[in-house]
N, C-alpha and C positions, 0 to 999 in steps of 0.2 A: 506494500499500498505506499502510496506517496506522502512524504511528509509535507503537512500544512505550513504553505511561504509564512515566515513573522510577519507583524507589520509593525510600518516604521518606528511606531512607540515602541516595541520589546527588542526589536534592536536598538535603539539606543538605550535601554537597560541592561541588555545584554553585553553590550559592549564598551558601558560604564562612562557613556556619555550623561546619562540621568539616573540618580539615586530613583529609589521605588517611592519613597518620599517628594522628591520634587515632579515625581511623575502624576503624583496624586494633585498638587499645586497647579499644576500645567490643566488636568483635568475639569480644575474647579475654575480657574482663568477661560476655559475653552466655553463650556457652560452658562458665564454669567457674563460674557461678552459677545458669545456667538461669533467668534473668529477661529482662524483654524489652527490645526496643532502648531505649527511652523512659527507664526502670528506670535501664539500666546508663550512661545518658550523665549522669541524675541522680547517680548514685552515685559519678561517679568528677568531679562537678563540674565538666564540659566546658562544660554551660550552666547556667543558672539555669531553674527549674519554668516561672515566666512566658515567658521568651525560647523556649525550648522550645514552649511553646502556640502562640506568635506564628508559628512556624516551619512546625508543624504547622498554623495556619487558613491558612497564604498555600499551603503545599501541596494543601489542600482547595477552595482558592478562597472560602473561607468569613473573614466577619469576625472579629476576635478582641475579645472584654471581659474585662473586669477588675470584678469584683464586691465585690473585698474591701470598699473604704472607701465604698461605696454605697449608697445606702437603696432597697429593693425597692418597687415600686408594690402596693398592699396590692389593686389591682383585678386585676393580673394573676395576683398568686398565689392569689385565689381562684376563678380558673378550673381550676386542677389539683390534683387532692386532694396531701396530705402525702405519703402512703402511694406514689403513684403518681411523685412527686418523686426518693424515695429509691429508688424499683426500678429507674427507666430513668435516672438518674443525669443529667437534666435539670431546669432551672428556669425558670420564666416570670418577665422582669424589667421589662418595659414594655409596656402595654399603651393604643394608640393608635386607637378607635374597633374596628373588626374585623379591626387589623392587632398579631396578637402575636408578644413578639419574646424567643425562647427560647433558653436559654448551655444547652450540653451539653458532656460532658466527652470524648467517643468518638464522633465522627463516622463510624465502621463500626460501627455498632451497629443493626443490622437490626430490631433487636426496638424499641428509642425511637422509629426512625425509623416502623417503623406505628402505635405506639401516636400520635405526633403527628398521621399523615398521616391516624388515624380521626377523631382530635379535631377536626383541622380538616373535616371532613368533618361531622361530626357538629352543630357548630356554627357551620359556614360564617367560619369564621376564617381569615386570609391571617397566613401563619409565616413567622417572619425567623430565621434560624437564626446561632447566634453561636459559636465554642468559647471554654471557660473552661479553667483548671486545676483538677485536683482540689482544691487546696488554697480556691483563690478559689467555686469548688462548694461546700466544708463551709462556708466563712466566709459563705456566700447561703443557704444553706439552716439555720444557725441562726438565722439573723436573721430567715427568713422565717415559725419559732417562734413565735409570738406571745407576751406572758408569759397572756394570759389564756386561750390554747389552751392552754398546757402547763401551766398551774395547771389547768383543767379538764379534762385528763387524769389527772392524779396524783388527783383530789376523786374522779374516777370508779372508780381503781383502790380508794381509800380505800374507798369504799362497797361495793366487791365484796367486798373481805375483811370488811369488817362482818359482810356479809350469810351467807357462809361460814361467818363464825369463831358467826353464832345456828346454824345447821346442825347445824353438831358437836355430838354429844353430849358434854356438859362433864364430867358426873357420872363416864362412864367412865374418860375421857384425860383429869384434870385438868391436869396437869404437861406433857402433850405440848401440848395448845391453847395455854396461856399464854405458854411459850416460842417455839412457831410463830409465834402471833399478835403478837405484841410486834416485831418485826423488821419483816414487813409493813406492820404502822400506822406504823411509823418512817419505810420508804422511800420513802411518798409526803411525807412531812412535809418530807423530806429537800431531796427534787426540789422540792418548792414553794420554799423557802429560798433552794435555789440559783438557781431560775429567777428572783425576785425581786433576786436580789445582781446578778446576768448579766446581767438587763434595764435594771436603774440604772446601770448602769459602761458601757452599751450608749448607753444616753440621756445620757451626759455629765451623770449628777445627782450635786449633792453631798451630798445627804442623803436617807435614806427615810424615811417616817412609817408605822409599822405601827399604826391607832388602832383601838381595838375603841368600834364603835356599840353602840346600845341591841339592835341584830336582827342584822348581819352586821359584816365585820372591812374596814376603806378600808384601802387602803396606796397612798399618794401619794409622788411623787417631787420635790425640788425640783431644779430645772434652772434656770439661769443664774437664780438668785436665784428664782425665782417656783415656787410649790408649783403640781402639776400633779396630777390623780386619776388612776392608775392602774389599780387593780385594788379590786373589790369580790368577797370572797370568804365563805361562809358561817364565821357566829361560831364553829360548831364546833372547826373548825381552830383559834384563837386560841390557848388555852391550849399545845399543842403547836408551834404556831410560838414561842411565845415562850421554851419550854423548851428546843427546837433552838441558837436563839439563847446564850440564856444557858450550855448545854453549851459552843457555839464562844469566849464569851466569857470563859468559867471564872467564872460568877458562879452564885450560891445558888438552885438550883432551885424548893425550898420556900420563900423569900423573898419573899410578893409583895404585904405591906406596906408596906415602905422604898423608895425610890428606890438603885437599882444603878449602878454603871457599870465598864467593863470596855474590854476591844479583841479585836480577834482578826485575822489574817492569813489572805488566799486571793492565787493564782496564776492571775490568768485574762486568758487567749489572749497567754501570755508577758508578764503586766505583773503586778508587784509590787505588790497592792492592800490596805489597814490599815482596817478597818473600825472607829471609832471609837462604843461601844456607850452607851447610854442609856437605863434604864427608869423610869418613873415612874407609880404607880398611880394607877387613877382610876375613877370613877362605874362606869362600864363593864369595866374589867380593867385590867392593863396596857399601859400605850403604851410601844413602842418606837421610838427615834430613833438611825439609824444614820451617823455620819458617815463619808464616804469619802474618803478619803486615797491618790489616786496617788503613790507613791512613786518611778514610772519614770519619771515625765513630768519632765523638764529642768528647769533653774532661767530663769523668763523673763529678756530685758533690761528694763532701765529705758523704752525706746522701745515695747519690745511690750505691756509695762504702759498705756501712756498717759502718759508723761511728758514733756514736750516744752516749745521754746522757753525763756524765760526760767526758768521754774521747773524747767526740766533743768539749766543752767549755776548754779543757785544751791544746788540739791540736792548736784551733785557736789561742788561748793566745801566744802562744809560738811561731806559726806563724806572728802574727803581730808584735812582736819584733822586734829593729831596725837593730839589730845584733846578731851575734852567730849562732851555729851550730843546724839542727836540723838532727836524723840519723833515716832512716826507715831501719829495717831489717827481716830477713826472708831470707828461701832459694830461690835459680831459680823459676822462676813463680809462685812466692808467689802474686806477684803483688804491687811488690814494686814499679816499676817504674811509674805503672797506676797513685797513689796513688800519686806523688811526682808531676805528670800531673796537677792531681785536684788541688792542691796548686798553683800549678801556672797561674793555671787559676782565683782563686780568687784576687792571687799579681797583675796578670798583669795590670797597670793602666798605663797611659799616662806618669805620672811622675817618673816612676824606670827605671831603665835598666834591664832587666834581662837579663843573657846567661846561656846556658848549656853547657855543655860537656857531648856527650851521646854515647853509644854503642849497638844499632843503635837508630838513629834519630825513635822512635816509631811511635810522632803524632806530626804534624805541630802546630803551635799555633800562630796567627797571635799576631805581636808584640813584641815576644821573641824571641833571637837570639841566634837558636840553631844551634851547631857544631858537627859533627861527628868526632870521633877518629878514625885515621889510621894508626897503629903501623908501618907497611910496607915503612913510609917514613918518622918515628919518631914522628906522632903528636901521644902522648900518656894522660892518665888525667893528669898527672905528669905535662911533658912538656905543655900541652896545658892549665891549671890550670896557670900555671906563663904566659901565652900573656894573659888569661881574668883579669887579676887583672890587666894589664894596658889598657882593655878596658874603665875601668870609671864603674864598673859593681857597681848597689846597691845588688842585688840579683844573687848568682851565683848556677847552678846548677850541681854539677857531678853525673854522672852516677851510679860510685861505686866507693869505697874507696878497691883498691885489695893490696896496700903494702904501707910500710912506709914512700917514699918518697910523693903519695898522700898525707896520712893523714896529714904529716906534712907540707905541702902547704894549706888545707883545714882548720888546725887548725889554721894558721896563718892569713887568708884571715878572719877567724871569731874574729881575735880579732884585727884587724884592720881596723871594723866598716863594715864588709860586713857581709850579712844573706844567709847561708851555708846550701843547702840540699844535703843530699848524702845516697847512701844505702850501708849496711853494711851485711855481711853471718855470722848470728849468730842464734841461737834456739830461741834467746827470748829476752827483751829487756834488762834486768839487764845483759846478756851477751856479750853485746857491751863495757860494761867499760872493764871488763878485757882482750879483745882482742884488743882495742885501746893500752893499756897498752904493750899490750903480742908486738905488732909494735912498740913501741920504743918510745909511747907517755908518756911524764911527766905528773905524774897525777897532777899536781898543772898546767899545760897547759890545760887539759881537764876539769878540775872543773871551768875554767875561757873562756870556748869556747864553751862548748857543753850545750846548752837549753833544748833539751827534746832527748829523745828517743822512737820509738814505733816498736813494732815489729806486723808481720801478716801473716795470713796464707788464703786459700781461701776453701770455701765450697760448694758444689754444694747447690742450692737454689731447692725445689721442687717445680715442674712444676704445675702453678695455672690450668691449663686443665684438668688435674686429681688428685686435691688434695683430700683426704679423711682425714675424723679424725681414728686413730689408736688407738687399744688397749694399754693400758699406762701397762708395766711389771711391778711385785713386787720393783725388783732389778732396774729398771730403776728409778721409783718414788723415792726411795730411795736413789738415786745417785743423782738426780735431787736435793733435799732438801738437801742432806749432803753439795755439791757443791756449794750451791747458800744462805745456809742460813746465812750466813754473808754479803751479797751485801747493798755496800751504798746505801740511801735511793733515791738519785737520779740515778742509775742505774739498781734502782730494781721497775721502773716506767712500770707499765702494766704486771710485773710479779706477779701471784697468783698462791704460791705454795701450797695454800690447794686445790684448783680446778686445778690440773695437768691435759692440756690436748694438747696430741703431735699428728702431722699429718704426711702422707705419700702421694707420689706419686706412684697412682696405674701402671700407664705406661699406654700409648696412642701414636696414631700416632705423635702426636706435637712434642713431646719428645722421637720418637724415642725406645718409651716403657721401657725407663729407669727409668721414675718417675723423674727424673730431667731435668730443663734446665736452663742454666745461673749458676752465681756464685757468692757470695758476700765474702767480708773479714770479717775474725773476730779478732781485735785488743787487746794487750796490750801497755797503754801510760803512758811511767814512765818522768815525768818533772825532773827535777835535782833542788831538793828543796836544804835549807841550811844543812840539816840536813844529807841529802845523800852526797853531796858535801863534808862535813867535814869527812864522814865516808870513802870514796873516799884517802880523801889525808892521813886519819889511815892507809891506805892497808886495810881496812876490805875485811873479804870474802865475796864472791860472796851469800854466804846464807844469810848471816845477811844482806847486800844489799837488798837481795828479802825480806825479812822480814819487814825492816822499811819501803821498797817501798810499800807494804799489807799494812801495819799499816797507810798508808799515802793514801790511798784510791784507788790504783793502782789494776783491778783487770785481772786475766789471759785471756788468750784467749780463753783457756777452757770455761772457766765462760761464757763469752762472746760470746761464740759459742752456748752454753746451754742455753742464753735470748736467742739467736734467734731459739732455737729449742720452747721454748715454747710460741715463738710469731708465731711460723707456718711457717718460714720462709724457714727451713734447717731442717735434722733429726741425731739423735743422732748417728748414724752411722756415719755420715760424721764426726760430729765433734770430735768423739774419733779418725777417721781415719787420721785425719791432727793432732790431739793435743797427741797423744800419744809418749813417750819417748823412 
């Protein structure tokens, strides 16, 4: 006689997912709220959704999948229409030849299984079923909607609305047509803007560029420091898109001749995102650039940022001093502010008062008093710094030294017992000295106040999912040996110049076929030793300062980058791209 199959609730008890007592509580919840067994387990928080889905997969003898943080195969998604996926609650996520991997949320849904059987017969596919949670399905479904497809849908609705508007007899019902037509036109534009913002965040973009061309509107994302074309839409929607962004940012809609700056906030997938908006009139219309600031991301550590070896030791020594100034230099977008946030994360203790003056506040750090400048009402770095000195600070962070007044106040603060951190726009660490002198800071004040200068750049990291060892060309081998032959022992740890190996990303769906994913900083750290201070007081040249700094163990950003190449973190091309003079 065939053994009767266990019910799912019996299976949960037998496999120790639930105790008999917990199951009784679930039965009461089911009876009281008239909901399913699975919904009751989740509402009582006896299991989380993914664990419950794993148990369900084991019960039905199906493999479990989690698509929440996965990139889906475009080839697989093209097999089934969006409407079918939404109707039957399944989604194709991988395709290998005629093998199609499909994830579904309900293995008991006969209609869905019949639809899949029909699909397999029609196209001669072998189908492999996986079980996913409803959250995982919703996340995957959202990712499957490409930006161009979603924008295309919105444009189609817009055209349809326009045609309907033309058919209406306007003289008979002028008021009705005007009020009814307005929301209909606005809704697709709102959707287009939302799609652009959401896809930028999902693509890990740092900036969104909305650029009017002669005949169309181009939308580009900056991902890992490189601009990538994302969308091209008809130019007719350009004024409406710009107006929508201006409304969100509280800018003047009718002002199209002057540049404007603003910001707005959105919560996307439980993440707190700020957008810093800048508009600029050009010959084809207004260009809009939006900087994406993800405030929900935690502050990274110095090691996460790429600081190691003797550079890390020297840096930690100087940020531990009770007073003085530490400067981080580099061009816009080189990660200076993030480095300073990492420092504040280390120094943020209950016994110190940390006050910052930023433009804008990019991360929120609990326990740190963060202030944002507002030049429109006279709150500049200089005026703000004066006020900060009356706030009894131990540590001050000034977002940027832009002028003589701010530089003088920062030096004064460092000389009066405060630890000051700030950024400066120079090409390298040594270049900060002549820059400050050029701003009007006397050399004797500079040597008395500055503890250390650090320069940095950002390089793209090789994608770990498709990283492969690559051949070393003779000229690359020679360049690596020449550049790294005089490395200090502490920096040379883990570097083998006799057995040189380099890596590269082949490109995969996780990195968008670029071969890179994420960025890491390359650094040069120059503490102001007594010899360097003597040279500054004697007004020695930039070249002599550079020579002495290297003699004292400073390695340049290029060398630090090449060390990271040999460790398999980045590529030679990336290092040369950001360090070429």
